[in-house]
Every structure is written in structure tokens, then in C-alpha cells.
C-alpha positions as CSV (number, residue, x, y, z in Angstrom):
1,M,-14.4,22.5,-6.7
2,H,-14.5,18.9,-8.4
3,V,-11.5,17.5,-9.9
4,E,-11.2,14.6,-12.6
5,F,-7.9,12.7,-12.6
6,F,-6.6,10.9,-15.5
7,V,-3.8,8.7,-14.2
8,E,-1.9,5.9,-16.4
9,E,-2.7,2.9,-14.0
10,P,-4.5,1.7,-10.9
11,S,-1.4,2.0,-8.9
12,A,-1.5,5.9,-9.3
13,E,-5.1,5.8,-8.5
14,A,-4.5,4.0,-5.2
15,A,-1.8,6.6,-4.2
16,L,-3.6,9.9,-5.3
17,S,-6.7,8.6,-3.4
18,I,-4.9,8.9,-0.3
19,L,-2.6,11.8,-1.1
20,I,-5.3,14.3,-2.7
21,P,-7.1,14.6,0.6
22,K,-4.0,15.6,2.3
23,I,-3.2,18.2,-0.3
24,L,-6.6,19.8,-0.8
25,K,-7.8,19.7,2.6
26,G,-11.4,21.0,1.7
27,K,-14.7,20.1,0.7
28,H,-13.6,19.4,-2.8
29,T,-14.8,16.4,-4.7
30,F,-12.5,14.4,-7.1
31,R,-12.8,11.0,-9.2
32,F,-10.2,8.9,-10.8
33,H,-9.9,7.5,-14.4
34,P,-7.1,5.1,-14.6
35,F,-5.9,3.8,-17.9
36,Q,-4.5,0.5,-18.9
37,G,-0.7,2.2,-19.1
38,K,0.8,5.6,-20.7
39,A,0.2,4.3,-24.2
40,D,-3.7,3.9,-23.6
41,L,-3.7,7.0,-21.9
42,L,-2.0,9.0,-24.5
43,K,-4.0,7.5,-27.2
44,N,-7.3,8.2,-25.9
45,L,-6.6,11.6,-24.1
46,P,-7.7,13.6,-27.2
47,S,-11.1,12.1,-27.5
48,R,-11.6,12.3,-23.7
49,L,-10.8,15.8,-23.4
50,K,-12.9,16.7,-26.4
51,G,-15.9,15.1,-24.9
52,Y,-15.5,17.1,-21.8
53,S,-14.7,20.5,-23.3
54,S,-18.5,20.7,-24.4
55,W,-19.9,20.5,-21.0
56,L,-17.2,21.1,-18.5
57,P,-18.6,23.2,-15.5
58,H,-16.8,26.3,-14.3
59,D,-16.1,24.8,-11.2
60,W,-14.4,21.6,-12.5
61,K,-10.7,21.0,-13.3
62,I,-9.1,18.1,-15.1
63,V,-5.4,16.9,-13.9
64,V,-3.6,14.6,-16.2
65,L,-0.6,12.9,-14.4
66,I,1.8,10.4,-16.6
67,D,5.1,9.1,-15.7
68,Q,7.8,10.5,-17.7
69,D,9.9,7.3,-17.7
70,N,12.7,7.5,-20.0
71,Q,11.0,9.9,-22.7
72,N,12.0,13.5,-23.3
73,R,10.3,15.6,-20.5
74,L,9.5,18.5,-22.8
75,A,8.3,16.3,-25.6
76,L,6.0,14.2,-23.5
77,K,4.6,17.5,-21.9
78,G,4.2,19.2,-25.1
79,R,2.1,16.2,-26.4
80,L,-0.2,16.8,-23.4
81,E,-0.4,20.3,-23.8
82,E,-1.2,20.0,-27.4
83,S,-3.9,17.2,-27.0
84,T,-5.4,20.0,-24.5
85,K,-5.3,22.8,-27.1
86,K,-6.9,20.8,-29.8
87,A,-9.8,19.8,-27.6
88,G,-10.5,23.4,-27.1
89,L,-9.5,23.6,-23.3
90,R,-6.7,25.8,-21.7
91,T,-4.1,24.5,-19.5
92,K,-2.4,26.0,-16.5
93,T,1.2,26.0,-18.4
94,S,-0.6,28.1,-21.6
95,A,-2.4,30.6,-19.1
96,K,1.0,31.4,-17.6
97,G,-0.7,32.6,-14.4
98,K,-3.2,34.8,-16.2
99,G,-6.6,33.8,-16.1
100,T,-8.3,30.6,-15.5
101,F,-7.5,27.1,-16.8
102,Q,-9.2,24.0,-17.1
103,V,-6.6,21.5,-17.5
104,L,-3.4,20.7,-15.2
105,N,-0.9,18.4,-16.9
106,R,1.9,16.9,-14.8
107,L,4.8,14.6,-15.2
108,A,6.0,12.1,-12.3
109,V,9.7,12.1,-12.8
110,E,10.9,9.7,-13.8
111,E,8.1,7.5,-12.0
112,L,5.4,7.7,-9.4
113,E,7.6,5.7,-7.1
114,A,10.2,8.6,-7.0
115,W,7.7,10.2,-4.7
116,F,7.8,7.4,-2.4
117,F,11.6,7.8,-2.4
118,G,10.9,11.4,-1.6
119,D,9.4,10.4,1.7
120,V,11.8,7.7,3.1
121,L,10.0,8.1,6.6
122,A,6.9,7.0,5.0
123,L,8.6,4.0,3.3
124,K,10.0,3.0,6.8
125,A,6.7,3.4,8.6
126,A,5.1,1.3,6.1
127,Y,8.0,-1.3,5.8
128,P,10.1,-1.1,9.0
129,R,13.1,-3.4,7.8
130,I,13.7,-0.6,5.2
131,P,16.9,1.2,6.7
132,A,16.4,4.7,7.8
133,T,19.6,5.7,6.2
134,L,18.2,5.1,2.7
135,A,17.8,8.5,2.0
136,K,21.5,9.4,2.7
137,K,22.7,7.1,-0.1
138,A,24.3,9.0,-2.9
139,K,22.1,7.2,-5.7
140,Y,18.8,8.2,-3.6
141,S,19.8,11.7,-2.7
142,N,17.7,13.2,-5.8
143,P,14.6,11.1,-5.8
144,D,13.7,12.3,-9.6
145,S,17.0,11.1,-10.7
146,I,17.4,7.8,-9.7
147,A,19.4,5.6,-12.3
148,G,17.7,2.6,-13.9
149,G,14.3,3.3,-13.0
150,T,12.7,4.1,-9.6
151,W,10.1,1.1,-9.6
152,E,12.9,-1.2,-10.2
153,A,15.1,0.5,-7.3
154,L,12.1,0.3,-5.0
155,D,11.4,-3.2,-5.7
156,R,15.1,-4.2,-5.1
157,E,15.1,-2.2,-1.8
158,L,12.1,-4.0,-0.7
159,K,13.4,-7.3,-1.6
160,K,16.6,-6.5,0.3
161,A,14.8,-5.9,3.4
162,G,12.8,-9.0,3.0
163,Y,9.5,-7.8,1.5
164,Y,7.8,-9.4,-1.6
165,P,10.4,-11.8,-2.8
166,T,8.6,-12.6,-6.1
167,G,8.1,-9.1,-6.8
168,M,6.6,-5.9,-6.0
169,P,2.7,-5.7,-6.0
170,K,2.6,-1.8,-7.3
171,I,-1.1,-1.2,-6.0
172,E,-0.3,-2.7,-2.5
173,V,2.8,-0.6,-2.1
174,S,1.4,2.5,-3.4
175,R,-1.7,2.4,-1.0
176,N,0.9,1.4,2.0
177,V,3.5,3.8,1.5
178,S,0.8,6.8,0.7
179,L,-1.0,6.2,4.1
180,H,2.2,7.5,5.9
181,M,3.3,10.3,3.7
182,D,3.6,13.6,4.8
183,V,3.1,16.0,1.8
184,G,4.9,18.8,3.2
185,R,8.4,17.0,3.5
186,N,8.6,15.0,0.3
187,R,12.0,15.6,-1.4
188,S,10.8,15.1,-4.8
189,H,10.4,18.3,-6.9
190,S,8.2,16.7,-9.4
191,F,5.8,15.8,-6.5
192,Q,6.3,19.4,-5.2
193,V,5.2,20.7,-8.6
194,F,2.3,18.4,-8.8
195,M,1.2,19.6,-5.4
196,S,1.5,23.4,-6.2
197,G,-0.5,23.0,-9.6
198,L,-3.1,21.0,-7.6
199,K,-3.5,23.8,-5.2
200,A,-3.6,26.5,-7.9
201,C,-6.8,24.3,-9.3
202,I,-8.7,25.1,-6.5
203,A,-7.4,28.7,-5.8
């Protein structure tokens, strides 16, 4: 099985290039197509999917991962589903567990950094001065509902621990934390949904 990943920015590619082999655990190949932000991905997705629809092999899948940010979850997912449908491809959601599909659309809720808060042990392994009690703080108890943005929250916590005083380098942090992540213990529901969908791609 081969999987093509459409992601909105290079930091997502940095994380997934490490996480995907941990999830798939097999002789599967994959390639990433990072865009220049969410707007760029949403703008170009319909034409990119249309291009694939004419030649996509039966053992290839396309995975689209995008941050929810502060947008309506159902509306954003619906836009991804509609782009796929217009391209003549079938999504996992539209297949409803019956038959094959070519495209998996998934949201990181609210942002990719929520997945890092979902594995505080990985955060601490990458950045030892991060307190081990971070996950016990009420505001971080649910990684997918951190108020004020997960990117901003992670930036604040790293600064408080003495890292990156001038601002968090997203690609570097994504790579560093992902190296230590255990995909089986992540507390982020959106990560678990992403992982189960990805496994369905190769089932």
C-alpha cells in the first residue's frame, strides 16, 4: 500500500514523517505534499484530487490532514468531503464502512500541537524542563479543547521552561516531540481518530 499525504505546512510533514512508520508498521510507502498553510491547501485541493482521480492505482490512498483551528468542525470536514466527491473519488466517511475508499479526510483538533499535549511524556523527553505534572493541569486535561490555541499554549510552556525565548520553531519542535511519541498512549481524541482511519487505509 502507498499513501499520499496532503498537509497544510512543513511542520505537519516533520511530525508525520516520524509518526506514520510507528502507526503503519509495515512495508508501506508514503509521500508528503506540504502546502503553504490551510488556505493554500483548501484552494488547491479540488484540482489536485481531480488530477489523481484519473490514474490512482487501487493500492494507493490519499490522506488529507488539516487543522480545525477555530473553524466549525462539521463545515470544514464537509468542505473536504465535497472536494473529494467532485473529483470523483470516494472517502472513508462516504463509504460508511461498506466497500473501498480512496481518500481519508481528517482534522487535527484544534491544531497539530494538541497531539503533542496528548503525550506529555514525549514532550518531557524532548524538553526535560517541561514539568511532568503538565497533563494534570485542568486546562490541559483534554488536549483537543485547550483554550486560546494549542500552538500558543505550547509556545508559552516551552518559554516558561526556558526553551525558545524568541519563539517556538514549529518544524524543529514537531520533529523533536514526535521522535519520543508513543502512538498507543496519546490522549488526544483527534489523534486516535486519525490513527484508526490510517489503519483502515491499509486494512
